[in-house]
N, C-alpha and C positions, 0 to 999 in steps of 0.2 A: 506417304503422307502421315505425319504423326497423329496419333489419336489424342482425345482429351486426356486420357490417362497418362500418355507420354508427356504432354505439356505440364500436367500437374506434377509429375515426378521431376521434370526438369526444373520447375519453379522451386520445388522443395530443395532440390540439390543446390540451386543457386543461393537460396537463403542459408542453407547449411554451410556453404562455402564462405559467405560473408560472416556468419556467426563464428566459424573456425578462425577467420582472420582476427576477429575481435577478441576471441578467447586467447589468442597467442600473445595478447598484450597483458599488462599488469591487471590482475583480476579485480573484481568488483569490491572485494573487501580490502583492497590496497589502494584506496583513493588517495591522491596527492592533495595536501592542503595548499592549493594554489589556484589562482585565476588567470595569471598573465598568459599562459599558453592558450587558454580558452579565448581570451580577448584577441590574441594574435590570429587564431584560427578563424573566428567569425569576421575579423577585419578583412582578411584576404578572400573570404567567401562573400563579401558584400553585405555584412551585417544581417544575416537571415533572422537573428534573434530579435530584430526590431520591426519585422514585417507586420506583426499583429500585437495588440496589447496582451499583457500577461497577468494571469491570476496565479500567484506563486504560493505553494502549499508546503509547509513543514510541520514538525511536531514529532512526538514519539510514537503514539498509536493513532490509528484512524485516518492517516494521510490519504491512502488510496481510496477508501470508501468516500471520504469527503470530496476528493477530486472527482470521483465518478458522479456523485450527486450534483455537484456544481455543473459538471458537463451536461448532465441530463436536463437540468432546468434551463441552461443556455440553449440547448438544442430545441427545447419546446418553444423558446422565443425566436426560433428561426435563424439562429446564428450558426455559422459553420465553425466547428470546434476542432482544435488539435489538443490531444491529451498525451502527456508524457508521464508515465508512472513506472515503478520498479518494485520488485523484480517481476519477471514473467512466470507464468505457470506452465504453459505448454510450448509456445513459440516466442522467440525474441521479438517478433513483429507486434506482439501484444503491447509492448512498451510504448509504441508510437501509434496512437489511434486517431483516425479522422472520422468525425461525426459519430463517435461511439463505437467504431469497429476498427480492428487492427488494420494498419496500413497494408495494402496489397503487396504480395510477394514481388510483383513486377516493379512497383514504385520503390520498395525497400532496396532492391538490388540495384536498380537504375540510379537512384540518388546516391547510393554508396559509391558506385563507380565514378560518379561525377565529382564527389567530394574527396575521394581517396588521394588524388595527386596533391591537393592542397594540404591535407593532413600530413602527407609525407614531407612537405616543405617544413612544416612546424616540427615534425619528428627530427628532421635534419638539424634544425636550429637548436633544438633542445639537446641533441647528442653532442653537437659542437660545444655547447655550454656546459657539458658534463652533467646534464640532468636527465632523468628518465623520460622516455618518449611518451606521447599521449597514452593514457590508460584506456581500458575497456569502457569504463563509464564515461570518460571525457569524450571518446569518439562517438558513443551512442547519443550523448547529449547534443553534440554538434550535428549528427545525422538527423536527429529529431527536428532541430531548428530548420535544417535544409529541407526536410520533407514538408514542414508546415509552410515554408515560403514557396515551395514548388506547387502546393495544392491550389491556391493559397487558402488560409483559414481567416476567420474574423477575430478569433480570440484563442489564446493558448492557455490551457490549464496545466501548470508545470509543477510536478512533485519533486521535492528535494530528494537526493539520494541519501546522504548522511549530513546531519547538522544543518548548516545554512550559510554562514558567512563565507567559507572557502569551498563550498560545494560547487561542482561544475555548473549546475543550473543557475547559480547566482551571477553569472555573466549577464543575465537578463535583468531588466528593471521591472519588477512587478508593480502594476498600478494598484493592485490589491494584494496584500500579503496576508495569508491565512495561516494561523498557528493552532494546530490541534493540541490535545492535552500533552503536557511535557512530564516525563518521568525518567527514571534511570534506564539507559540503554546505550550501547556502543560506548561504554565508559572508558574503553581502552584508547579511544581517539577523541572523545568529546569531553572527558573529565568525569570525575566520580561524585560530583555534587549537582543538585538541581540548578544551582546558580550558574555553574560553568556551562552546563548544557543549554540553559536558557539564553545565556550570553551569545553562544554560537548561533543558535536558531534565530535570535533577534537580528542577525546580520542580513536577513532578507528584507527587512523593513526599509523601504527606500524613501529618500527625501521627497516630501510632497505627496507621498502615497497614502494608502488607507489600510490600517491594520484591523483585521477581524480575528479575534482570539477566542478560543474555547475557554471555559472556566479553567483556571490554573492554580497550582499551589501558590501561596502568597509570595514566596521568594522568587518564583518565576514571573509572576504577574508584575512585580515591581521592576524587574529588569526589562520586560517588554514595554512597559509604560514609559520608563526612562528613555529607552531607545526611540520610541515613537515621538516623544516630546523633543528629543534632541534633534531629530531630522525633520521636524515639522509635519509629521504624518497625523492624519486623523486616526482615532482609535476607538474601538467598540469591543466590549468584553461580554461573553456569555454570562448570564446571571445578573448582569447590571443593565445593559441596554437591550438585550434580546435573550431569547431562550425558549425552551419547551414549556408550554403552559399545561398541556395534558397529553397523556398517551394511553392507549388501550390496546391490548394484544388482539390481533386479528388473524384470520387464517392466512398463513404465509407471510406474516409480518406484523405491522402495527398501524394504528390510526392515530394521527397527531394533530394537535393544535399548536402552532408556533407563533410566538410574538416576535416579529421581525424588527428591523430597524425603523421601518416606515409604516407597517401595517400588521394586522393579526390575520393569520392564514389558518382556516379551519378545514376539517375533513380531508386531510392529506393522508393518503394511504401509501405507506412506505413498505415495499416488499423485502425488508431486511429486519432481522431480529435484534432486540436488545436495547436497553436504555442508552448505551453508548452510541448506537446507530441513530437514535432519535436526536441525541446531542450533536452528532456529526451533521445531521440534516439541518438543525437549527443554524449551525455555523455556515453551512452551504447556502442557505437562504439569505443570511446576512451578507455573505460574500457576493452573491449575485445582485442584491440590492445596492451594495457599495459600488459594484462595477457598472451597473446600468443607470444608477441615479444618485450616486454619491450618498447612498443611505437615506435619501429623502423622498424617493419616489416609490409609491406602492407598486408591487408586481401584480400582474393579472393572475388572480388566484386559480383560474382554470388552467393556465399554462403551468403554474407551479404543480398543480395536481397531475397534469399530464407528464411533466418531467419526473415527478416522484414515482409514478406508476411504472415508468420505463427503466428505473434504476436496476442494475444488476451489479453484484460485487462477488465474482467467483472466488472461492476459497475463504470466504468470510461467513462462518456459520452456514455452510452450504450442505444441504442434504444430498448425498450421492447414492444412497441406497435406503430403502424404506422398511425392509423386513429381514433382520432387525434394522432400526434406524442407524445409519452411519453418517456422521456429520464431520466435515473437515473444516478446520479453522486455522488461519495463519498466525495466531498469537505466538509470540516468541520472547516474551518477557513477563515478569510477574504481574504487572498491571494489566497487560493484555489477557493473560490467562484468567485473572479474576473477573474481568468484564465478560469474557467468553462464557465461563461457566455460569455466571449469573444469568446471562441471556439464554443460555441453553436450558436452564432449569425453568425459566419463565415460559419458553416457547414449546417445550416438549414434556410429555408425561412419561416418566420412567422412575424406577425404584432401584436400579442397579446400573453402574457405569463401568465401562471398559475404556481405558485411555491408551491409545496407541501413541507412544511418545518417542520423538527423536529431537535432539538438541544439538546445535553447533557449538564448537569449543569456546567461541568468544562470548557466548551468552551465559546468563545467570541460571545455570541448571538447578542449583539448590533452591534459588528463589522461585523458580517455576514449579518445582516439586512441592515446596511448602505451600504455594498458592493452590495447587491441586488438592493437597491434603486438607487444607482449610475449607475449600469450596465444596468438597464431597464428604465432609466430616460426619454427616448424618446418614450415610447410605453405604452399602458394600461397594467397593471399587477395586478393580484390578488394573495394574499398570503393566502394559506390554511394552517393554523398552526395545527399541530397534534403531535403525539409522537410515538416512537417505544415502544416495551415491556420492554426496559431496565429500571431498577430501577433508573438509572442516568438521565433519560430523563426529560427535563423541562416540567412541566404541560402545556397543550395547552392554558389554560386561562392566565397563567403568560406570556407565549411567545406572546400571542396576545396583551397583554398590551405593551410589548416592541415593537412589530411590528407597533402599532399605533403611535409610536413616529416617524416612518420613512415613513409610508404609511397612506393614508386616512382611516378613520374608516370603510367606506363601502368597502374598498379594502382588508380587513382582514376578513377571515372566520375561525371559530373555529370548528374543528372536533376532538372529543375525541379519536376516533379509526382510525387507519391507513386505514383500508378497506373503511370506509366511506369517508375519506379524498381523497383517490384515485378516488372513484366514483364521488365525488363532483368536483375534479379537471378535470376529463375527461369530465364531463357534461358541465362545464364552458368553456372548450376549444373547445367543439364540438357544440357550439351554432349555429344553422342553420341560424340565422340572421347576424352572423359575420363569417368571414373566417380567415384562417391562424392562428389558435390558437395552442399553444404548451404547454405541461406540463413538467416541470422540477421537479424531486423529488430529494431533496438534504438536506444537513445540518448535517447529521450523518450517519456514516457507518452502524450502527445498523438499522437505518431507511431504507436505500436503500436495505440492505440485506433482510429485511422483505418484502419490496415492490416488489423486484424481484420474491420472492416466490409467493406472491399474484397475480402477473401479469403473472405468468407462464414462467418466464425466465429460461433458462437451466443453469446447474451448471457450475463449473470451468473446462473447457476442451479446448484443442487446436483444 
């Protein structure tokens, strides 16, 4: 008779097998700008993307945290939620969550086995037409819809992978479209101007829907507004119709007062750090108001408080060690880095910083380094450059050359492996001759995912 340990091992192997199948397809950074194969796949599966209403989330920074806050407030309102976010930190099952927890291994594997034959039909049709078969992200997106239909859920919180208009998730019609702050990122596929990027992200705004937008650069706001007006969607913008009235740093997070679309919500304790997370929270509240009452019905403030208190966002200014403090954050573009360091300095007392940095080749490494230099201009800082195991990671020696453009040569340390980089960073911050050192691990989601595992952080759970 198999033991519990044997069953767990078998489940892990099954998830690993499915993950291997997915990885054998075109990788996540090679998304196809197309929707027709997704429409074909959901059609032959019986339209699982229409089983529950969708809150669709895009933007450049803050998508995942905003999606998690929306989910948590919906759960407090006794709604069963499905959340699809990316990328994952520990297990691929984290991308597909039911009621705030990763889908079970059994369900993940079972539903994949059920949808695989239908995906193979679409693969065959694509091959016959001379097109690439379904990609890794396209298959995961379809699997997520199938899991949500199988459960079933009351509402889906759906995070875009890249962009919006041609992203695989856009096969769904969001009743509420949420757009977090837009800045330059993924310029190789989205365009190298704010206007081009905003135009692509505006594609998730659907006819007759409801747009809830964070505060945006003027050029982005104009494009979002034009799209909403063109499709007859209602629209509300942070800083005009809703926003953060006040915020105070609190132990483990912050206390907020938010002016929503329909009411003012006081004494909200959010266990996340930073002004940017407060703004994400305001967007989330407005999105839930739009979903539950078209922006005209006040939410029960006790339920909002309950939802906020339960929010978790692993890998976002997450403390994974306390002596010395080691904080991991998934910032991977200049705007994200600037927000991260501002929040870090607000939430933690330190006078020296050690940054363990790894960046992927398609990212703006120079912009990230410049943002770090500016953010830590008034204190000693050491940059330990390293890499994750991703084949897209910049080589440490190359990253070090770039870093020395922005930091003194003696302030840049090269470590080829992440485990050595973490050990070096902790040692530098824990110098007994100097006090108040802190380690920030950042620059790449793949880097902080691996750092969390090496430092013993727990998985994605509420």
